[in-house]
Each structure stands twice: as C-alpha cells, then as structure tokens.
N, C-alpha and C positions, 0 to 999 in steps of 0.2 A: 504492498501503499505507498509504502514511504516513496523509493524511487516511483513509482505510475505520479505519485504526486507533486515529486522534487521535493522534497524536503528528506531532512534529517526525521529519523527513526523517534530520537527524543521531540524532538518539534510536533512533530505529528500526534503524539501519542497525550500532549497538552494539549493541542489544538483538539482533539479528539476529547478526549474528556471534555474539558470545556464547552465543546459544541452536543455531545451526550449527556452528559453527566454518569457515563460508568467511564472504564477504560476498553479499550477496542478487547481486553484479555478478557476481560469482564463480559460485555456485548456478543462472544464468541459463546461465549457460557452458557447463555439466553438466548442461543438459538438452540441451546443442544439439544431442549425435550421437543422441539419442529423437526428435529433432521431427521429422523426416522420415518416419519412418513411423507416427509417431501422424497427421500429416496425411495417410498413404498413407491408415492405417485409416480414414480418418472421413471420404475421399473417394467410397470403392469405395460407400456406402451411395448419398452424395450422388449420384454419375455413373450410376448403375443406376438412381435413381428417375426419373432427367432424363432419361434413354436412353429407358428407357422410356415414357414418357410422350412423346417428340418436344421436350423442352423444355430449356431452358440453365439448370433447376430453380429453386423455386418460393424458394430462397431468393439465388438469383444478387445480389449484392452493387452492383455492378458489370459492368453488359451492356454490351460492347463494340458492342453492334450490327450484328454482320456478317454478310452473306450472303454468298455465295459462288457466281461464276458461271462455267465450264468451257471455255475455245476450245475451239470447232470443231475437227473434226479435218482441217478444209477450212484452217483460221489456223496449224493446227500444220505443217500440211505447205508451209507457201506459209510458213514462218520469219516471219509477221508481213507479208507484204508488203503495202505501203499503208496499215499503220497505221503514225497518230503517235504516239508513245511521250516526254513530258514524262518530263523526270528534275532528280534534284539533290539536294545535298548539306545535311544539315543537324542539325543537335546535338536530344540524348535525354538522356532519363533516365540512361542507358547510354550514353553516350559516340556520337558520332559518324554516321551512319549516309547513307547513299543511298535514294534513294526514285522510285521511277517508278510512273506511270498514265497513265491513257487516260479516255475517254468513258466503259468499262463498270467500272474504277474500279483499284486499288493494283494494281500486279502486278510489282512487285518491293520489296523491304524488306531494305535487309542492315545490319548493323552494321561499321564500316570501322574500317582502326590505320594510322596512320600520317598522312599528308598527300598534298591531293587529287590525283588522276592521272587525273584523265579520265571517260572514260564505265567503269561498273561493266562487266569483264567476263560477270558472271553475265548482266546483260540484254542484255548483244548475245549472250551464245553463246545465251539464249531464245528471243530475236526478233530473227534476223540479218538478217533485211530488212526490217526497219521502220524508221522514220525516227527519230534519236532528235534531243529537241532539251533543252536544259537550260534547268533555270529555275527558280535556288534559290530565289527568294522565293516563291513560289509551296509548293516541295519543305518549306519552314520551314514555313507553311500546311498543309500536306498532314500532317506527322511530329507541329503542337502537335494536329490530331482524333485522331488515331492516339494518338498520351501524353496528352493534354490533355483530363480529365471534362468541365471547365467550358467549355470552348472547344467541345468537340462539342457540347454540349448539345439531343441527341438526335439530333442529323445522323447518319441510318443511312450505314455504311460499305459500300462496296460491295471486295469483294477480285477480283480478274479472274487466274485462274492456267490455266495450261496441265498435265497432269497423268495420267495411267491413272486408268482408272474406281473399282479399289484404292485409290490416292491420296488422291482424290477423296473417299469413303468416312470413308477414316482422317481426312483435314484438316476435314470438317464434323465426326466425333467429337469432333475438339479441341475444338472448337469450344463444344462441351456439355460443358468442364470449367468450374465456375464461380473466377473467381478466388480468389485466396487456397487451391486447390484443387490435389492431384497425383492423377494417374493411373498405374499400372503400364503397361507399355507391354502383358504379359499383358490387361490388362486391358479398352482399347483393342481387342485384335484381340478380346476376348471380345464383344464388342462389334458388332464390324463383321461377323466369320466366324470365327471360333472359337481359339481359346486359343493352341493350336497353332505362329499365323500371330503370336506375337509376336517374332518378328525382323523380319519382312515390315514389320509396322507403326515399326520403331524404324526401316528404309529408308524408308520411307516420307516419316517426321518429318523425318526428314534431306536428303529432296531437297524438302523444302519451301522453297520461293523469296522466302517471306514474313513477318520476324522477326516475331514479337510479337499480330500482327494474329493469324496462325493461331495459335493457343498451341501450339506444342512443345516451350515449356521449364516444359509443367506435366505432361512427362509426365516419370515414372524411372525406377527398377529395384524392381524388389520384394522389394528387402533396402536401400530409403530412399536408397542413394545416389544424391547428385547430378551426378549425369557426363552425358560422350555430346551435345555442342549447340556444330552447327555454328560457333558464335561464341563457343564458349568457356564449357568450366562456372563457371568466375569469373563472368560475367556472367552463366547460368544462375540460381545461387544468391543474385545480386543482385537479377533478375526477380523470381522468388518473394519472395527478403525484401518486396520493395516491395509486392508484389501483397497477401503475407500483413499487411503491417503499417494497409494501406491500407483492410484486409477488415475488423480487427479497431478500425480507428478509426471503421465503419457501424456496426459491432458495437453499441461506445459511447454513439453517437449516437440505435442506436434506444429 
C-alpha cells in the first residue's frame, strides 16, 4: 500500500490511523470475519465452471496433478493381503505427519500429535493384512512431493484409496476445487448427486484418509465457518490461509 501511494510505511500508517481510527493491521482484522464468506461466494462460480468442464479450472495456480485410483473389491475384502506398503514419519508445514505408499500411490497421509508411537493405527486398520515397512527417509521425500511444488517439479502424484462409489465421487470433486478457494458441503453435494446429500458429503470428507492431497480442508459450511476437520479446525484454518497467500502471491507475479 505504501509503495502504491508513494509514501513511507510509517507515514502511511499515521495517515491511515487518522482517517480510519484504527491501524491497517486492525482494519484487516476487522475484515477477517467476512473473509471466509467472500471466498465461498467467489468459489461458487469457479467450482461450477470447473466441474461442468471436467477440469480443475482455467485459473488454477497450483495444480497438485493428483490422479485417484480406487482399490478393487478384492483388495478391500482381503485387507491388502500380499500387499507391501512403505510408511514413515515426516515434517510438514502443518506439523508432523505419517505417510504410507506403495506402487499404486499414496494410500495414507495423516497429521499426528505428540511422540512417535510406531505404525499408524489408521493405516493398519485400513490394510490389516498388508506388510508394512517403515522408511522415514523416503517418507520425507514423499511428503516433500506433496507439500513442496518446487520439489515436485511437474511430478504427477497418485492417490490409492479404498472407499465406496459415493466417497470416490466426493473425493474426485474435491480435487477440482482450486487452491486458495473453498466450496460448501451443499455445493459439492449438488455437483455429485444433489444438494440434499450435504450431510453425506460431510461424512465422506470425514472418511478421507489422505490429508491435504485430497483437499477436504477446502470444504466449509455455507455460513463461512471453518470447522469440522478430522485433524483439527485450527490446522484447517492454517492450511487455507497458506493456500490463499500462495494463490495471491502467484497472482501478483502475473
């Protein structure tokens, strides 16, 4: 703002406070409550257009390039018998995580709290008969591909999931929400089967076992309230703020 007005930051600060009665920072904080609702209104047309076109959206600034592959009924029934899954613990911008993968793609990603307690309970519950091999070194590399666009450098990521046909539809719809935008549960439901299924969409988001990569964090309530995230509402807010800032930075570079 100071550069645009040709003033020093301190001079602008004084003028702004005299004019508005608050500092620029305080003014921005006053707008925070309206931010989520504004993003929701902006995202509606973006989401609708991208779903209609079958694309992630013409203005997507940070495409994760994620393809979703579903486990077969046989693989689900067998509990992953004969399958080898590597897993490990790694740091991310939003705290430590456990991540699991095999030749089909990333099959587990969850944020964790506290000390290392060994094999992730969620992963062993999803694939009880699979052979799990710990590999923290490669886990750090996998996490880097997920969270660091520079490290990814165009690499196409794959997610290997087990879920119902409805859950898969919801998760594929989530992949079409551009980074830095949000959608409501009702909007996702309307795109998948009908707005009356908003509660079922919420359940599908809650069943997502691959944090961040399948972006259930981009779905919020129609009121603009950012809640309902299995890894914590605070973390959901942090991820959305991070994505929004990166989107704005990319816009500024254009």
